[in-house]
N, CA, C and O atoms as a MOPAC input file, in Angstrom:
PM7 MOZYME 1SCF
protein

 N    -19.94400 1    24.21500 1    32.64300 1
 C    -19.02900 1    24.51900 1    31.47500 1
 C    -18.60900 1    23.14500 1    30.78400 1
 O    -18.39800 1    22.14800 1    31.47400 1
 N    -18.50100 1    23.12900 1    29.46000 1
 C    -18.21300 1    21.89300 1    28.72100 1
 C    -17.30200 1    22.18600 1    27.57800 1
 O    -17.35100 1    23.27600 1    27.00800 1
 N    -16.48500 1    21.25800 1    27.23400 1
 C    -15.63900 1    21.40100 1    26.02200 1
 C    -16.44800 1    21.10900 1    24.79200 1
 O    -17.09000 1    20.07000 1    24.64300 1
 N    -16.37900 1    22.12100 1    23.88900 1
 C    -17.13100 1    21.91500 1    22.66000 1
 C    -16.05100 1    21.72200 1    21.56100 1
 O    -15.10200 1    22.49500 1    21.42800 1
 N    -16.26900 1    20.63000 1    20.78300 1
 C    -15.37600 1    20.22500 1    19.75500 1
 C    -16.11400 1    19.96900 1    18.39300 1
 O    -17.33300 1    19.82700 1    18.30700 1
 N    -15.31200 1    19.93100 1    17.42700 1
 C    -15.85200 1    19.65100 1    16.00900 1
 C    -16.02400 1    18.13100 1    15.89600 1
 O    -15.04500 1    17.38800 1    15.95600 1
 N    -17.26700 1    17.67300 1    15.73300 1
 C    -17.55800 1    16.31400 1    15.57300 1
 C    -16.98700 1    15.65100 1    14.24100 1
 O    -16.91300 1    14.42900 1    14.10800 1
 N    -16.62600 1    16.47900 1    13.35800 1
 C    -16.09600 1    15.91000 1    12.06100 1
 C    -14.64000 1    15.40000 1    12.34800 1
 O    -14.10500 1    14.64300 1    11.53800 1
 N    -14.03100 1    15.77700 1    13.41700 1
 C    -12.67900 1    15.20700 1    13.82700 1
 C    -13.00800 1    14.19200 1    14.82100 1
 O    -13.68700 1    14.47200 1    15.80900 1
 N    -12.53100 1    12.96900 1    14.58500 1
 C    -12.78700 1    11.86600 1    15.52200 1
 C    -11.90100 1    12.01500 1    16.68300 1
 O    -10.92700 1    12.76800 1    16.65200 1
 N    -12.25000 1    11.24700 1    17.79900 1
 C    -11.47600 1    11.18700 1    18.95900 1
 C     -9.97200 1    10.81900 1    18.69900 1
 O     -9.08800 1    11.30300 1    19.40500 1
 N     -9.70700 1     9.97500 1    17.69600 1
 C     -8.31400 1     9.52100 1    17.43100 1
 C     -7.61400 1    10.55700 1    16.56700 1
 O     -6.48500 1    10.29700 1    16.15200 1
 N     -8.20300 1    11.72200 1    16.26200 1
 C     -7.52300 1    12.81000 1    15.55600 1
 C     -7.70500 1    12.72100 1    14.08400 1
 O     -7.03400 1    13.46800 1    13.37100 1
 N     -8.57300 1    11.85400 1    13.54200 1
 C     -8.69900 1    11.68400 1    12.12000 1
 C     -9.83200 1    12.71400 1    11.73300 1
 O    -10.86600 1    12.91100 1    12.37100 1
 N     -9.45200 1    13.30700 1    10.61000 1
 C    -10.45600 1    14.39800 1    10.09400 1
 C     -9.87700 1    15.79200 1    10.24900 1
 O     -8.81400 1    15.97700 1    10.84300 1
 N    -10.57400 1    16.74800 1     9.72100 1
 C    -10.23500 1    18.08100 1     9.73300 1
 C    -11.14000 1    18.93000 1    10.48000 1
 O    -12.29800 1    19.08300 1    10.09100 1
 N    -10.68200 1    19.51500 1    11.56500 1
 C    -11.65500 1    20.36800 1    12.44500 1
 C    -11.78000 1    21.73100 1    11.84500 1
 O    -10.83100 1    22.28000 1    11.28400 1
 N    -13.01200 1    22.29200 1    11.97500 1
 C    -13.23100 1    23.72100 1    11.55100 1
 C    -12.85200 1    24.63100 1    12.61100 1
 O    -12.70000 1    25.81600 1    12.31600 1
 N    -12.66800 1    24.22600 1    13.86000 1
 C    -12.34700 1    25.04800 1    15.00500 1
 C    -11.64300 1    24.16600 1    16.08000 1
 O    -11.82100 1    22.95200 1    16.17600 1
 N    -10.83700 1    24.89500 1    16.86600 1
 C    -10.20200 1    24.16000 1    18.07100 1
 C    -11.19300 1    23.92800 1    19.13200 1
 O    -12.16400 1    24.67500 1    19.25400 1
 N    -10.97600 1    22.85600 1    19.95600 1
 C    -11.95100 1    22.70400 1    21.14000 1
 C    -11.88100 1    23.93600 1    21.97900 1
 O    -10.84400 1    24.58700 1    22.10900 1
 N    -13.01000 1    24.23300 1    22.54100 1
 C    -13.11500 1    25.37900 1    23.38700 1
 C    -14.07500 1    25.15900 1    24.53100 1
 O    -14.78400 1    24.15500 1    24.46900 1
 N    -14.19000 1    25.98000 1    25.58400 1
 C    -15.07500 1    25.77200 1    26.58400 1
 C    -16.39600 1    26.70400 1    26.49800 1
 O    -16.31900 1    27.93200 1    26.44300 1
 N    -17.50900 1    26.05100 1    26.49200 1
 C    -18.81000 1    26.86600 1    26.42400 1
 C    -19.64600 1    26.51800 1    27.63600 1
 O    -19.38400 1    25.51300 1    28.29600 1
 N    -20.58400 1    27.27400 1    27.92300 1
 C    -21.53300 1    27.04300 1    28.98400 1
 C    -22.37000 1    25.77100 1    28.47100 1
 O    -22.40300 1    25.42100 1    27.29200 1
 N    -23.00400 1    25.16500 1    29.46700 1
 C    -23.70000 1    23.86300 1    29.13800 1
 C    -24.82500 1    24.05600 1    28.07700 1
 O    -25.03200 1    23.22100 1    27.19600 1
 N    -25.54800 1    25.22400 1    28.21800 1
 C    -26.64700 1    25.46500 1    27.31800 1
 C    -26.23400 1    25.80800 1    25.85400 1
 O    -26.90000 1    25.45500 1    24.88100 1
 N    -25.05400 1    26.54000 1    25.78100 1
 C    -24.58600 1    26.80300 1    24.39800 1
 C    -24.03900 1    25.53500 1    23.70400 1
 O    -24.23300 1    25.29600 1    22.51200 1
 N    -23.31100 1    24.70500 1    24.58100 1
 C    -22.84600 1    23.52400 1    24.04000 1
 C    -23.93300 1    22.58300 1    23.61600 1
 O    -23.78800 1    21.88900 1    22.61000 1
 N    -25.08500 1    22.53500 1    24.39700 1
 C    -26.23300 1    21.67900 1    24.06900 1
 C    -26.89600 1    22.22700 1    22.88600 1
 O    -27.47900 1    21.43800 1    22.14300 1
 N    -26.88300 1    23.57000 1    22.59500 1
 C    -27.59700 1    24.17000 1    21.45900 1
 C    -27.15200 1    23.57000 1    20.19300 1
 O    -27.98900 1    23.36200 1    19.31500 1
 N    -25.89400 1    23.26600 1    20.01200 1
 C    -25.30600 1    22.58500 1    18.89300 1
 C    -26.11700 1    21.38100 1    18.49400 1
 O    -26.57300 1    21.22100 1    17.36200 1
 N    -26.26800 1    20.53200 1    19.51800 1
 C    -26.93900 1    19.18800 1    19.32700 1
 C    -28.39400 1    19.45600 1    19.13600 1
 O    -28.94500 1    18.84100 1    18.22400 1
 N    -29.13200 1    20.31800 1    19.89000 1
 C    -30.54500 1    20.54700 1    19.58300 1
 C    -30.72800 1    20.99400 1    18.22900 1
 O    -31.59300 1    20.45300 1    17.53900 1
 N    -29.93900 1    22.01300 1    17.72500 1
 C    -30.17200 1    22.54300 1    16.36400 1
 C    -29.94100 1    21.45900 1    15.33300 1
 O    -30.72000 1    21.33200 1    14.38900 1
 N    -28.87700 1    20.66700 1    15.49500 1
 C    -28.69600 1    19.56500 1    14.59500 1
 C    -29.81300 1    18.62400 1    14.51300 1
 O    -30.22300 1    18.25900 1    13.41200 1
 N    -30.35200 1    18.19200 1    15.64200 1
 C    -31.43700 1    17.22300 1    15.71100 1
 C    -32.74800 1    17.80700 1    15.02100 1
 O    -33.35700 1    17.21800 1    14.12800 1
 N    -33.07500 1    18.95900 1    15.51900 1
 C    -34.28300 1    19.63800 1    14.99000 1
 C    -34.31700 1    19.89700 1    13.42800 1
 O    -35.33400 1    19.83300 1    12.73800 1
 N    -33.02200 1    20.20600 1    12.97400 1
 C    -32.95800 1    20.59400 1    11.60400 1
 C    -32.45800 1    19.31100 1    10.74000 1
 O    -32.28400 1    19.37900 1     9.52300 1
 N    -32.26700 1    18.24700 1    11.43400 1
 C    -31.78000 1    16.99400 1    10.85400 1
 C    -30.53000 1    17.09300 1     9.99900 1
 O    -30.35300 1    16.62700 1     8.87300 1
 N    -29.68500 1    17.80400 1    10.77200 1
 C    -28.28500 1    17.98500 1    10.09000 1
 C    -27.35600 1    16.76600 1    10.50600 1
 O    -27.59000 1    16.09800 1    11.51300 1
 N    -26.34400 1    16.54000 1     9.70300 1
 C    -25.42300 1    15.40800 1     9.85000 1
 C    -24.89200 1    15.38100 1    11.35200 1
 O    -24.59600 1    16.41400 1    11.95100 1
 N    -24.80300 1    14.18700 1    11.87100 1
 C    -24.23900 1    14.12600 1    13.25700 1
 C    -22.82400 1    14.50000 1    13.32700 1
 O    -22.33500 1    14.90100 1    14.38300 1
 N    -22.14700 1    14.38400 1    12.24500 1
 C    -20.59000 1    14.72800 1    12.29600 1
 C    -20.40500 1    16.17600 1    12.07900 1
 O    -19.24500 1    16.58900 1    12.05200 1
 N    -21.42900 1    17.05200 1    11.91300 1
 C    -21.29500 1    18.45200 1    11.81000 1
 C    -21.37600 1    19.11500 1    13.06700 1
 O    -22.17700 1    18.72000 1    13.91400 1
 N    -20.58100 1    20.14200 1    13.28000 1
 C    -20.60800 1    20.99300 1    14.47600 1
 C    -20.66100 1    22.48800 1    14.15200 1
 O    -19.92900 1    22.96600 1    13.28500 1
 N    -21.49900 1    23.19300 1    14.82800 1
 C    -21.39200 1    24.64400 1    14.66400 1
 C    -20.21800 1    25.16400 1    15.37700 1
 O    -19.88800 1    24.63400 1    16.43800 1
 N    -19.54700 1    26.16500 1    14.88800 1
 C    -18.39400 1    26.80100 1    15.56800 1
 C    -18.98000 1    27.60900 1    16.71500 1
 O    -20.16300 1    27.95100 1    16.70200 1
 N    -18.07900 1    27.94000 1    17.79100 1
 C    -18.66400 1    28.82200 1    18.82600 1
 C    -19.12700 1    30.13400 1    18.35500 1
 O    -20.02400 1    30.70000 1    18.98000 1
 N    -18.59800 1    30.68000 1    17.30400 1
 C    -19.11200 1    31.99000 1    16.78100 1
 C    -20.45500 1    31.79000 1    16.10300 1
 O    -21.32700 1    32.64800 1    16.23900 1
 N    -20.67200 1    30.64900 1    15.34700 1
 C    -21.90500 1    30.42600 1    14.77100 1
 C    -23.01900 1    30.14900 1    15.86800 1
 O    -24.18300 1    30.52200 1    15.72200 1
 N    -22.59500 1    29.52000 1    16.88400 1
 C    -23.61800 1    29.23900 1    17.92200 1
 C    -24.03000 1    30.61300 1    18.59000 1
 O    -25.19800 1    30.80300 1    18.92700 1
 N    -23.12200 1    31.49300 1    18.76100 1
 C    -23.29000 1    32.87100 1    19.19000 1
 C    -24.34600 1    33.59800 1    18.33500 1
 O    -25.03200 1    34.51000 1    18.79700 1
 N    -24.44500 1    33.16000 1    17.08100 1
 C    -25.35100 1    33.91300 1    16.15800 1
 C    -26.73000 1    33.41100 1    16.20500 1
 O    -27.62600 1    34.11200 1    15.73700 1
 N    -26.99400 1    32.23900 1    16.73500 1
 C    -28.36400 1    31.63300 1    16.75600 1
 C    -28.77800 1    31.44700 1    18.17000 1
 O    -29.93000 1    31.05800 1    18.36000 1
 N    -27.95500 1    31.68100 1    19.25700 1
 C    -28.41100 1    31.59100 1    20.55100 1
 C    -28.43900 1    32.84800 1    21.31200 1
 O    -27.50200 1    33.63900 1    21.19900 1
 N    -29.39400 1    33.08200 1    22.04100 1
 C    -29.60700 1    34.31000 1    22.89600 1
 C    -29.68300 1    33.85100 1    24.26600 1
 O    -30.62500 1    33.17700 1    24.68300 1
 N    -28.60300 1    34.24500 1    25.03200 1
 C    -28.55400 1    33.72200 1    26.41800 1
 C    -29.55100 1    34.56600 1    27.30200 1
 O    -29.78500 1    35.74300 1    27.02400 1
 N    -30.06800 1    33.99600 1    28.26000 1
 C    -30.90600 1    34.54400 1    29.22500 1
 C    -30.31000 1    34.38500 1    30.67500 1
 O    -30.10200 1    33.24900 1    31.10300 1
 N    -30.03900 1    35.45600 1    31.41600 1
 C    -29.53400 1    35.34400 1    32.76900 1
 C    -30.45600 1    34.43500 1    33.67200 1
 O    -31.66600 1    34.63000 1    33.78700 1
 N    -29.84700 1    33.54400 1    34.22300 1
 C    -30.67100 1    32.53300 1    35.16900 1
 C    -31.85300 1    31.93100 1    34.54100 1
 O    -32.82200 1    31.65800 1    35.24800 1
 N    -31.86500 1    31.68400 1    33.20100 1
 C    -32.93400 1    31.12700 1    32.43600 1
 C    -32.38300 1    30.34700 1    31.26600 1
 O    -31.18200 1    30.34000 1    30.99700 1
 N    -33.34900 1    29.65300 1    30.53900 1
 C    -33.00600 1    28.87200 1    29.43300 1
 C    -32.55000 1    29.77100 1    28.24400 1
 O    -33.12500 1    30.83500 1    28.01500 1
 N    -31.53300 1    29.33500 1    27.51100 1
 C    -31.16100 1    30.10000 1    26.25300 1
 C    -32.16200 1    29.89900 1    25.20700 1
 O    -32.77500 1    28.83600 1    25.10200 1
 N    -32.35000 1    30.94900 1    24.39300 1
 C    -33.32600 1    30.87700 1    23.26100 1
 C    -32.67000 1    30.58000 1    21.90100 1
 O    -31.74300 1    31.30000 1    21.53000 1
 N    -33.07200 1    29.63000 1    21.19100 1
 C    -32.41400 1    29.18400 1    19.98700 1
 C    -33.27300 1    29.72700 1    18.80400 1
 O    -34.49700 1    29.60400 1    18.82600 1
 N    -32.62300 1    30.32700 1    17.77600 1
 C    -33.28700 1    30.75900 1    16.56900 1
 C    -32.87100 1    29.71100 1    15.49700 1
 O    -31.84000 1    29.79500 1    14.83100 1
 N    -33.73700 1    28.77500 1    15.41300 1
 C    -33.43000 1    27.59300 1    14.43100 1
 C    -33.41600 1    28.02300 1    12.98200 1
 O    -32.70600 1    27.41500 1    12.18200 1
 N    -34.15600 1    29.02800 1    12.61400 1
 C    -34.10200 1    29.55200 1    11.30100 1
 C    -32.71300 1    30.12300 1    10.98700 1
 O    -32.18000 1    29.91300 1     9.89700 1
 N    -32.11900 1    30.86100 1    11.97700 1
 C    -30.70800 1    31.33900 1    11.73300 1
 C    -29.69300 1    30.20000 1    11.78900 1
 O    -28.66800 1    30.24600 1    11.10900 1
 N    -29.95900 1    29.23500 1    12.55400 1
 C    -28.97100 1    28.10200 1    12.48200 1
 C    -29.07100 1    27.42200 1    11.16300 1
 O    -28.03300 1    27.04900 1    10.61800 1
 N    -30.22500 1    27.22800 1    10.60000 1
 C    -30.33400 1    26.72400 1     9.30200 1
 C    -29.70800 1    27.54800 1     8.18600 1
 O    -29.12000 1    27.00700 1     7.24900 1
 N    -29.84100 1    28.83500 1     8.29800 1
 C    -29.25000 1    29.80000 1     7.41900 1
 C    -27.66900 1    29.63900 1     7.41000 1
 O    -27.00100 1    29.60300 1     6.37700 1
 N    -27.18500 1    29.55100 1     8.63700 1
 C    -25.70000 1    29.32900 1     8.86800 1
 C    -25.25400 1    28.16100 1     8.21500 1
 O    -24.25600 1    28.18600 1     7.49300 1
 N    -25.98000 1    27.04000 1     8.43100 1
 C    -25.58900 1    25.78400 1     7.96700 1
 C    -25.60600 1    25.77600 1     6.32100 1
 O    -24.67600 1    25.36600 1     5.62500 1
 N    -26.77100 1    26.27800 1     5.87100 1
 C    -26.89600 1    26.30700 1     4.36000 1
 C    -25.85600 1    27.16300 1     3.70400 1
 O    -25.40400 1    26.83400 1     2.60700 1
 N    -25.42100 1    28.33400 1     4.37100 1
 C    -24.44900 1    29.26800 1     3.83900 1
 C    -23.10500 1    28.50100 1     3.58200 1
 O    -22.41900 1    28.74500 1     2.59000 1
 N    -22.76500 1    27.57600 1     4.50900 1
 C    -21.54800 1    26.74600 1     4.31500 1
 C    -21.39800 1    25.91600 1     3.06700 1
 O    -20.30800 1    25.60000 1     2.59200 1
 N    -22.60300 1    25.57900 1     2.55600 1
 C    -22.56400 1    24.80600 1     1.33600 1
 C    -22.30300 1    25.74400 1     0.16800 1
 O    -21.92300 1    25.22600 1    -0.88300 1
 N    -22.46100 1    27.05800 1     0.22600 1
 C    -22.17500 1    27.92700 1    -0.85300 1
 C    -20.77700 1    28.34200 1    -0.93300 1
 O    -20.31800 1    28.91600 1    -1.92000 1
 N    -20.03500 1    28.02100 1     0.21400 1
 C    -18.56700 1    28.39000 1     0.23000 1
 C    -17.69200 1    27.21200 1    -0.19300 1
 O    -17.37000 1    26.33200 1     0.60600 1
 N    -17.30900 1    27.22300 1    -1.50300 1
 C    -16.55800 1    26.18900 1    -1.95100 1
 C    -15.13000 1    26.17200 1    -1.29800 1
 O    -14.55700 1    25.10100 1    -1.09900 1
 N    -14.58700 1    27.33500 1    -0.98200 1
 C    -13.25400 1    27.50100 1    -0.57700 1
 C    -12.96700 1    26.84700 1     0.80800 1
 O    -11.79700 1    26.61400 1     1.11100 1
 N    -13.93900 1    26.55300 1     1.62500 1
 C    -13.63000 1    25.98900 1     2.86100 1
 C    -13.59900 1    24.47000 1     2.84600 1
 O    -13.20800 1    23.87400 1     3.85000 1
 N    -13.97200 1    23.84200 1     1.81000 1
 C    -13.87500 1    22.43200 1     1.71400 1
 C    -14.88400 1    21.69700 1     2.52900 1
 O    -14.73000 1    20.53100 1     2.89200 1
 N    -15.99300 1    22.48500 1     2.81800 1
 C    -17.10400 1    21.86100 1     3.74900 1
 C    -17.74700 1    20.77200 1     3.15500 1
 O    -18.02600 1    19.82900 1     3.89500 1
 N    -18.05900 1    20.70400 1     1.89600 1
 C    -18.66300 1    19.52200 1     1.28500 1
 C    -17.86100 1    18.30500 1     1.37200 1
 O    -18.40100 1    17.21300 1     1.54800 1
 N    -16.58600 1    18.44200 1     1.25500 1
 C    -15.69500 1    17.28400 1     1.29000 1
 C    -15.61900 1    16.67500 1     2.67700 1
 O    -15.34800 1    15.47900 1     2.78700 1
 N    -15.84400 1    17.43600 1     3.74400 1
 C    -15.71800 1    17.05400 1     5.09000 1
 C    -16.94000 1    16.17300 1     5.50100 1
 O    -16.75100 1    15.29100 1     6.33800 1
 N    -18.08000 1    16.34100 1     5.00900 1
 C    -19.27300 1    15.67500 1     5.41900 1
 C    -19.66000 1    14.50100 1     4.53200 1
 O    -20.67200 1    13.84600 1     4.78200 1

């Protein structure tokens, strides 16, 4: 288990987080980084736990499966929502 936090908010509290820190399993927490690296997303972007749940399929006693196409759709959909200030954050 690991704490998952929004990388847009720095360790000194500067920035606006999209979600509060929460505890996720190791593989779900790692899925955020894997998706960002493979899709070449900004390092200071983080998927919310709910968003991770939309592109990760857990496997009992096995590796989780990532749907990178879904992760990309989630990320791209954030750019169309002007009301959340997402563009200003990154």
